[in-house]
N, C-alpha and C positions, 0 to 999 in steps of 0.2 A: 732865714725864713722857716717856720715851721711849716710841716708839712701834715696834713691831715690825711690820714689813711682811711678809707671805710672798710670796715671787714667784708669780704665775697659772701655771699648767702650760699650757702653749699646747692649743688646743681641738684634739682628734683632727678631721680632714678628715672629713667624712661622707662614706661609700662612695658613689662614682658607680653607678649602675644598671647590670646587666649589660648588655652591648651582644647584638646578636641571636644572632651566633656563639656565644657563651658560653652563652646558651639554648638554642639547637640541640642543642650539644654536650651539655649536663646533660639535656635531654630524650630525645636518643637513647640515652643512656647508660640513663637509668631504662627505656626500652621493651626494649633489647637485655638488661637484669638480668632479665626477664622474658618471654621469648620464645614461650613456648606460650600465655600468656595473651593476650600483643598478638596473636599469629595467630588465636584464637579470638573477640577484639574484632572484629577486622577482617570477618571472616566474613560478620556482617550487611551491612555495608556493600557487601561483594564482591556477593553476592547480589543485594542490592538495585538497586544500580547497574546489574548485568547484566541485571537483570529490566526493567527501566528501558527500557534500549536496545533489548533484544530485542521487548518488547511493541510499542512505539513504532515500530520497524522493522516490526514485522508488519503495523501499521496503514497506514505509508505506503506497505508494497509493495502493500497490497488495495485503496488508493485509486488508488494509481498504475495499476493493473490495470483498475482500473473506467474511468479515465478514458481510457485504451488503446482498452477496447472500445467505449465509447461515441464517440470520435473515430474510429473504424475506419467507423462507419454516417454520420457527418457531423453534425458539432456544431449545424446548423443546416437538419437534414433531418426529414422526419416519415416516421415507420416505419409501413406497414400491412401486417400478418401475416395469414395465413389460419389461420383456427379453426374447428376443428368441434365444434359443440355436443353432438353426440351423444356426445362422449368425456367430458363432464363433466355434462351436465344430460339427456341422452336425447333421442331425437327428437321434435318435435312435430308434431301432425298436426291438419289440419283436419277439418270436421265431415263430410267425405267419407270420411275414412280414410287419405286420402294425405297424403303429407311435404309440410310447407309451407317446406322448407330451399330456398334458393336455388341455383344452382350455384357457390356462391364467388367467389372473385374471377378477371376476366377480364381479358385484354386491352384488353375495350372499356372497363372501369371506368379503367384509366389513361388511354385516349383521353379519357374524360368530363372527368376531373378536370383534364387538360392543358386541357382547351377551355372548361370551365365555371369553375374556379377562379380568380381573378383573379390571386391572390399564388402560385399554382404558377409555378416559373420552369422545372423540369425534373420529369417523371416517368419513374420508370425500373422497366419489371416485370420481375420474375424468377420462372424456374420451376426448383425444385431435384430433382434425382434422385442418391438415394443409390445407390453401385455400386462395382465394383472395376473400374480400369483396369489395361491390362497392355502391355509393352513388353517384347519378347523374354521373359526369364527373370525380368525383374522386374514385380511389380503391387503396387498401390496402393489401399487403401481411400480414397475421394475423395465429394466431391459436385459433382454435375456440375451447373453454374449456366447455365440459358440467360437471356440478357440482351440489352439492345441497346449501340449504341455510346455511348450516352449515359454508360454505366456510369462511365466513365474520370472525366465532369466532375462529375457528382452526389455520387461518394464522393471526391473529390480522389486517386486512384490513379496512380500513374506506371509506366511501363514500364521495365524492366531490360534487356531484348532486346526485337528484333522491334516488330512492331505490334500493335493490338489491333483488336479487330473492327471492321468496317466497314460501311457500308449495303449494298454490293455484295453482302458475305457475307450479310446477312438478306435481299435480293431474292432471291438464287439456293438459299439453305439450304446454303450449303456446308459441308463438313464438316470446318472448321478448328476449332482452340481455342489458347487463350491459358493457360498454367500458372501456379498461383500457386508462390511459391519452394520452399515444401516441396514440392510436388509436382513439380518441376523435380528437386529435388534425390533425392528417392524413386526416380524413375524412369530418370533419365539421369546422375546423380552429378555427375560434373566435365566431360561431352560436352557439347558444343555441342547444344540440342533443335531450333534452327531446321530446319526443313524436313523434321524426321523425323516418323515415324508413332505415332500411340499405339492401342491397340485399346480401345472401348467397348461393351461388349453385341454383340458381332459385327460392329460396324462400326468401320472405320479413318477416323482425324482427322488431319490434319496439323499441326502445332505452329509457330503462326505468330507467337508474341510469349510472354514472362516477365513476370510483374508483380513490383515491387519488393517486399522482406519487409517486413510491417506489423509482425508481432513481438507481435501481440494474440492473449491465450489466449481461448478460449471459455467460455462459461457463460451465468447468466442475471445480468440487472443489475436490482437493485431487485426479485428474483423475477417480473418482468413479462415481460421481453424477453430474446429466446432467442437468444444470440450465438455463433456458432462461429468458430473460427481459420480465416478465409478465405483464410490462405497455402497451405492444402491443396486448395483449390477447384482446378477445371477449368474455363473459361468456354467456350461455343461459342454461335453465333447463336439468338436465341431462336425463331427459323423453323424452326430446323435442330431442335431441341428438340420443337416442337411436330408436327412430321412424321414426324419419323425414329423417334420413340421409343414405345412404345406405355404408355397409360395407363388405369387402371380408369375405366369411366364415372361412379362416385362421385367422383372426384379433379376438385379445382379445378384450372383452365386456370393460374393463378400461384399462386406460394406467397406473393411479396412484392411489394410496391409501394413505392419509396421517392421521396418528394415534396419536392425540393429548392425550399426557400420564398427569395424574393429579399429580402424585409424580416425580418430576424431577430426583429424587436420583434413581430413579428405572428404567431409560430409557433402559437399557441393558437387566434387566428381564425381562421388556414387550417386548423389541423386540425378544427376544428367545420364548417367548410364541407365537406372532405373527408368528415367522419361523414354530413354530410346527404344528401350527392351518392350516397354507396354505399348508404344505408338506403333510399333512394327505388329506387335500380338492383335490391337485392335483396328488395325487397317488404316492408320492416322487420325483416327478420330478420340480427340480429346475428351473422353468421359469420366476422366478422372484428375484429382487435385494432387499435388504432391506437395509438403510443406515439412522446413527443417526446423525443428523446435530451438535449436540454438540461435538460429538466425532471428526467429520470432522475439527469443528473449533478448538479444542485442536491441530489435526494435523496440520493444516495448522498455527496456530499460532507457534509451534515447529519448522515446514519447514520455515518459515518466518524468525524466530530468527538466524537460522543457514545461511540463505540467508543475512541477515543484517550483520553477523558478517565478512562471506566471504567478502561480498562488501566493508564494511568497511576497513578491512585488504588490499583489493586489492588498493582502495582510501590512505589509509595510507601510503602505500610503496611510492606514490608521495611526502609525506608531508617528508618522510626520507631522501629522494633524493632531496628535496629542503633543507630542515636542512643542509645535507652534501654540497650542493652548498652554502650556506652560511658562512660553516666554511671556505671551500677553499678560497672564495674571500675574508673573513675577514683576513685569512692569509696572504694572499698575499698583503692585502692592509697594514697590519702591518710592513711586508718586504719593502715595498714601501714608506712608512713613518716613517721610524727608523729615520732619522734627526729629523722630526718635533717631535717625543717622545722626543729624548734627551734635545731638545731645551726646550720643554716644562718642562721636569723634573728638566732643569738646572735653569729654570725661578721660580722655586717652586713648581711645580705642584708634588703631592703625586701620590704614585700608584693607590692609591683608585680611584683619580681622572681619571686617565688614562684608569682603569679598567673600570669606570663607562662610561666614553665618548664610548669607542668601543663596550661595552655590550647594549649600549642604541642603538647605530646603528645596532647592528643585531636586536634588539627587534622592531627598528621602520621598519627597513625591512620587517621582519615576519608580523608585524601586518599591515601595508601597504597592504602587499601581500594578508593579509587574509581578508581584507574588500572587495579589488577587487574580491577575489575568492568568497566570498559571494555574490556579484552582479553578478558575472558568473554562479554560481550555480543557482540562480534565475532563471536567462537568460536561462540555459541549461534544467530547469524541462518545462519552459514554452514551448520550442520548441519541447521536447521529448512529451509531451501532446500535442501538435498542430499537429504534424506531423506523431507521433508514434500510437497516439489516445492511450496513457497508461495515466493510473490515479496516479499522483502526490501529494504528500502530503509532505510540508516543516514543520518541527515541530519546534517551539522555541528551544528546546533542541539540535537539530543539530547544529543550528546556534552557540549558546552559545558554544557547544563541539568542533567547527570548529575554534571559535574565541581562546579560551583556548588553542586549539593543537597548532594554529599557535604562538600564543606567548611563549608557552612551547617550541616549536622548536627555536624560537630565543633565549631565556635563554641558552637552553641547549648546542646548538650548535655554540651559539657566547660569551658563557664563556671561553672555550679554548683559541681561538685568543685573547679574551680580557685579560686574565691573563699573555698571553706570551708579550703583548704590556707593561702591568705593571711591568714585571720582567724584562725590559731591563735595564742594567746598562747604566746610563747617559752618562757616560764617552766614552763607546763604542758606544752608538748610537749617539755621535756627530762625532765620528771618521769614521762613516759607511760611504761609497760613492757608 
């Protein structure tokens, strides 16, 4: 019997998967065919990334400003400020009807702390007077600070020009002054102030030095400690302030005491000793407030961390909403391009090719929106700084985080629509109308 054999047809080689360039071209063409829809899809990512950067930059700016304020007072110092109980609680009276208030902070308090407290390395008294100073036609609202030569050591301040107050200035109650950097600019502009005179309440003072710019703004730290911009201050000898300026009898001799502690680990112990000394000297009247900048810094950092988390979560909601928008649009795109998918599958495209195409489209939308969002975030921080006068700091990790989240949103919310497209039956897709 004769056997007839039919030659076998050579098998058609299986089409290789598309390379990255082909996938990118197809994805770009798919997005460009619906420009308006693509732009609207990106808006959620744009505003989300912009919000994340601007919110976190505000938080970082507030954190740095608080740290600058605290550093300005000395991180290892104890601050004792005068406080008038009459302002908040009313004046207490004893059985005879007379006031039981003490005289407030005095220079003797400072001397007692330095002598009695074994942990106190240095103690600096301060007496402050808000007034206007004059130099020719220029005038400047400032705070006159009476202090001692120890000020430079205790607060780590440095001279820009000239010298600081000396012990001889203190002994002779000289009418000399040292200007903060802002005060110097306001009164002398670009002139050399050394040796020139300024007028303070009808008294002339000779400028002997200018302090370096500290760059810290004023305000309250933790709602407890009042701090001002010391670059605007004018410093004169403590003895000069007490002898040459008029004070109300009810006013305390000192506004503030700054205690430098030799051992930073024993700040709280030192603060307790200082409180005990002052309570004994003031007959149990709490007409002072004690603050530890280091503790305030820790408190400020904890508060700022909570603030950053809350702001980040609020901004992150925008990214989630943007991701949901990407998913919705991609699902609609899959439905709209069902026949196209069927034709591609019939021509040899694999499921992985279809999956890659739609996934790349989602990621491209997210990344492009992320880039625009970063630009928007930078712009928003500049606007906030310019018009709201808030300090903002954009950290590099903020940009990396925002960009990474944008890519993650594209992959996470784009995978499901891409998988739906890849799983379509080619026959059913070709029949779809």
